[in-house]
N, C-alpha and C positions, 0 to 999 in steps of 0.2 A: 504494499498500499503506500502511496505516495506522501511525503511530510507534510506537513500545514505549510512550511515555508517553501515548497515547490508548486503545491496549489495555488498559495497567494501569487507567487511570482507569475504563474503560469496565467490565471485569471486577470492580474494586473495588464501583462502584455499583451492579450486579446483586446481587453476592453480598450486600451490605450492607443493600440495598434489599428483598431476598428474606427476610434472616433478619431486620428489623425488622418486616416485614407479619408474619410467622410469630409472630415474640413477642408483637405488641401484639394479634394475634387471639387468643393465648391467654389473654391479660389480658383479654379483651371478653368470651369465650364459651368455654362447655365442649366444643364440638362437637369439637373436634382431640384434645384431651387432658382428661378429667376430672381425672385427679391433679395435672396440672399446674397446671389452673385453681384447683384448690382449694387447692393450695400458693401461687401469689399472693393468692388473698385472705387465707391467714392471712400471709403476708410484709407485706402493705399494712395489715393491723390493726396489725401490730406496729409499722410505721413512724410511723403517728398516733399512736400510744400513746407514742413514744419521743419525738415532736414536738410537746408542747401547741399549740403555737402554730396549728398548724393546724388542730385544734379550735376555738379561739377565733375563726378566721377563718370556720368553718363548713363546712371541709372533711374530710370522713369517709373511710373507707378505701375506701368504693365509688366515689365521686365522685374521688377521687387514682388509684384504680385505671383506671378507666375512661378518664380525661381523657387520662393517660401511655399508654395502649396506643391510643386514637384518635390522638394524635399521632404514635406509632410507627409506626401503619398508613399514615397520610397521608403522612409522610415516606420511609416505604418505597416507597410506590407512586410518590413524586416521583421519590425516586432510581433505582427499577429504569424508568421510564417517560419521563418528560420530558425533555428533551435540554435543555442549556444550564445559564445562572446558577442556575435553580431547584434545581436538585440541589446547589449549593454552601450554599444556604440551606436545604434539607434536611438535609444533613451537618451545619451549625452546630448545626439544633437537635437533632437526634439527637445531637450530642455534647454539649450542655448537658443533656439528658436523661441520658444515660450519668453524666455527673457527678453530678446528685442523685440517681442509684440508687445509687452508689459512696458518696454520703455516708450514705444511708440506712441502706445495708449496715454502715458504720462506726459509725454514731450507735446501731444494736441488737446491736453487736457480733458479726455471723456472722463464721464462718470464713472464709478466703480461698477456700476450694474452691465456697464459696456464690455467690462473685461473681466467680470469676476469667474468668469468659467476659464478664461486664461491661469488665474490663480489657482484655481481647483486642479487643473490639470497638470501646472507646473509642482505642487504638493505632489499629486498622484505620481508624477514622474521621478521627483527625487525620492519619495517613498520605496517606491520598485526598484531605482538604482541602488540605493542604502541596502535593500531587503537582499537584492541580488549579490552586492559587492563582500556582503558580510561573509566572514569563512563559515564552514558548517559545523555547527555544533555539536561534538564528540560526545558529551558526557551522557546524551541519551541513547548512545548506541552500546555504552558500556553491559556488559552481562551484569547479573545481579551478582553480587559477591556475598560471602558469608560476612556474619556480623563482625565489624572491627577491621575486617579486611583492608578498607579504603585509606585506611591511617599507616598501613605498612606501605614502604615503595616499591616499585615495580623492579623488577631485576635490571631492566635497561637505566632506570635511575639509580640502582646500586653500583653499575660498571663506574670504573674508575674513567674520568675525562680526560682529554685531553691527549699526549704523544706518550708512546709506551717505549721504554728503554731496551735496548737489545743489546746483551753482552756479549 
């Protein structure tokens, strides 16, 4: 049976992955929701206006919105479907994206209700990354020992440490 830690990581990975695939798709195409797509277009125009450095770098609102949307979709797919370490890398990139989006919302002075979802999903991404990177707890895997046996050092702990002299 899978450990609660494994189930938690899997559930968070799938839920977060699907959410970011959905949100990235909304940024890329109006097929899911024309209203949400129009709102994203308007929001990204205000982000680029508020940060003139992006214009100087040649980044317009369309390029910014589509690149963030594509990165969300790609990382969301990895979080949902790919096993192992790539999930942690995708998690990290999505966390950076969420921080950038929070920065943009603060920059344009949006009210909290406009970016509350970004805060919540940023916290969830942080939790998933912390749980995934925490070393496995080995104490639950120990076999039941006779009473008082836990106080005695194991053979490995009794062995001398360091170099062995050979004469």
